Phi, psi and omega in degrees: 000141167238131177247134177245114182244354180278074178133205177301144176306128174222147192229118175235137178244110182064227176265002182265138186265140173251131183266119175276093186267148183089124175307325182299309183289329177292322184289322189291309182297326180290319184292320183300313184303303181311322186291345172077024187093354181280142173304143179238123173299157187294325185293324183286329174296319180298311178301322180289331182276316192242350184070219188283352184224073172288154179282175185286339183259029194292310179306312182302317174297327177287321177301323183287317181300313173300324176301313183301318176298315178305326188279350180291320184201138181294346171292317172292331176294329182286331180268333175277113189229161177287142176216107185057238177262010182240215180221161169220153178251101181294132185288341192304133182057021182244116182262125181247128185299324180298324178293322180287328173296316174303315185290319177298314189294318182299313172300325180290322178291324174300317179300319181293318176299326176274007172089002178274081188288319179302302179307324174299311183299323185290320177302319181281339170296308174306318177298311185292330181298342187281340182282133182260343192156192180294152182301139182043052179304137178086359181248096182273094179230101180312319187294343178260002187294326183293314179293315183294315179295331173297320180289321180298316171307311175304322174304307183291324177295317174306307186300325177292319173302318175298321182291324181299326180281324173296327177292311179301339173278348183088017181268034184298318183282333169298340186270349189301312182295315187288317176290332175301319184283328177301311190288322181304324185278334187229059196299331181262006184274103194290328182289323174298320176293322179291327176288320177296318175302323174293321180296314173299318178301312182279351171262009174091014178249062184299318184292321169297322176302310181287330174286329168302312175303316187288322173303308185294316179311307186299316180298313179303317180289311187287326184271317188257334186075029178232165175263166173299143187273187187311308180298320182287320178302316181293313178305308180310307188293312178300322169305308183288336179263354185064031178277139181238121185280157171300152176294332185253111174260162182298350191273348181259007185275159186228155166083024181288137179216120168238013186300129172304164180296150171291153183294132179291148176059030177304140184213140178071199180069033186301304185311304192289335172295317184297314187292317185291320186286330180288313178295334178275348188287137175256117179304137191230151173229120186055038173090354185252141180285141170233033178282134187274346189208154183289153173262145183228124167251123185253130177235116182240165182166171174296159175297137182081011187272355175095036175295303180307315181303313188286322178303310185288325177294308177306313183305317178288329175289323178287346188314315182299335180276353180224064185293352190274330181193147170219104192237149179225142179219128165276121183280345168064044178293333190229021180287135189285339184246004180223148172293162172299143188288138177277158183304312184303317181291326181289325171300321181299316181295318179296315180296310179290339167299332181278349185108000182290124179299140183309323181290338186267352176294117179303157186276324186269152179301310184295333174283331180289315183300315183302299180307314183305300187292329171298315184290333182263358197298325182245022180248155177255104189235151180233117180250132167249125175250105190267141164063051182280162184263317178199184187292323184302321178285336187277313195302324183293347189262002194272125183284161184264347200279139180288353174277001187250155181227137170235131179252118181248135175236149185195147172280354180254143180279129183265068185298329183269359187270128182277082184258152179298324173212140170249118176248132179240113186274140176252179180293148177299149177279172182309310194290315184301313184297318174299318190295320183293312186298319176294316179304313183286321182297317175087356173233194187264017178289327176293327182294329195280334182230069182296332178295319183295321175302312179305319178296321180294321182293325177300315187285331175282355179064015177078014186273120184300320179297322185279332182289317184298319181289318174301317176294324179292318175304313180291324174298325179270003174241082176301339176268005174261159173252163174308318180292329172293307177308309178307320195287319179293316179294320180292335187290141188305125169078353181285341187293334183294312177294320184285323185270057170213159183207183187303320185286352179145193183208168172293317174308313180299307187295322174301317182295315185299320181293320179299309177300339181275355184271155173288173185295326183279326168311311178291323175306310186292319176308309187295320184299341179298337177300329190265009187232138178306139198292339179249011175225065178258132179227153186295320185299311185296320172298316183299324183295314186287330179262001179062043180244158166300142177307319188288331178286319185296316179293332179287328170291328181284321177298324176303318180296330180286313182298332171277005180050049165252349167225164180238144175276122182247358176173184183291123187059016180235137189220162172227164182219138179305135188301326172292322173299321182294309180299323174298315178296325178293318179293326168296314180297338178275353181239356183240134174287143188281149192278335183240061187298319190293350174235021189290314190289315181295321182293318183298327177298323182284320179298319181284343173284330181086350182260004171073018183245131176290121182255000000 
């Protein structure tokens, strides 16, 4: 059985075409094909057929439509199955032209990456020959537009790749009519315009090429308020200088990987790993992706909780699903010696990571964004943006291609980021903490003193960084026992000197978070040292600081978003024991901002009723 959606919907069994009559049946079948074998609930099928105003008999009509489809042929009846309250089109034995297109295009890109340009060009021509028009032409269904637009975009990107190879092969004259049609349909698609300019120039029509540049430049300025990007500017330069480029450009290179190594002895986070693996999975039909939008996974949590370790562990496991690029950039939100990395600088790192020569990286931010997204338009790329400050720093770096996955880590809750999944990491459980501790120590001392190890994990508050540093200390002190380490950690003030190593310390990452706060937040944070760690209330903090309760609650909530506090109820909070201890150390070194009311406010805090007596 063959289903064709790259143009009007067509169904074939063998050489016989079966006509799917009626817009309702076509919409149902088209939606099922686009789903790539995934089940579609009946409410989504209703939305596909009727939109926001379905008739009262919508469920019955969908059932009737699927029954009609099943009666077209036994083969279709076998593949079109009930799934929950909806339906799915099982892909077994079913050939879909969209999948064939993706397969041929992918094989062509592999050939190109291997330096076989002629083979790649033949493959791209074969892939594009499957298209008979827009996806599901004539079937106007808003609910399907995101998936349709994704496939239409892949067609355009593949066509642009083919044109680039045709130009490199000297077939510029044969392209003129085709490019004129495409540019008329997409007058602001700059890569197409640039290719048409080069085809005109190499065919001896330099004046026409320059006229096309000027006309497009004016339209971009008047309609979008922007100047031509890198593609058009480079074509313009080549025309003026008579330059003929090499057939292999940086835009065609594949397989870039600059991921740091995954953390040794990674332990736990089973639920989070499952969530990331599922969110990063690309729905496929016969091995080809049919996801309509890029995936974004946001991981937040307090300093030292293991965000980067989880992100890199997951990224390495997902690498086979994203073979074209696996890129990492540290956004330096809490670097002590550097300012947070601005998006333009980060894009420069990412572009060079993709193989763009430094001298070819555009100067302006909007041009870097455009080039970044164009290079990833038809690629399956995985990007890790580590240690970001906020959503504004993140958005310019997100690819737009449905084949991409971006994993973002931050100590702040990125509430404005439209992520596929938001994960907030909590402290490790006792069993996870003991397992991590034992793996790092690497000998039998933890097994000889399980109670001491349990006490160490408690003293570390389940914080992975603290557990790692404590275990590393024991590993490099063969004469120590686990109970000796526990006694050192339990001694007043000793955890700060014990939980440190050449690569950093727990106190250092806490200080980075503290330094990232505003002055009022810092004042309130230091005050928390004088309040029981599990009994922090907005009214008591307001009394201590001489602030309105609403303002105190606002500051405390901002500390929750920075993962320096946890919300335990309305206007009630708790603080991690190590963070609480760090606040106490700060309070002893920084003059308090509200000394005149300290005695009476502290009395109110200690009674817990928030009233000044």
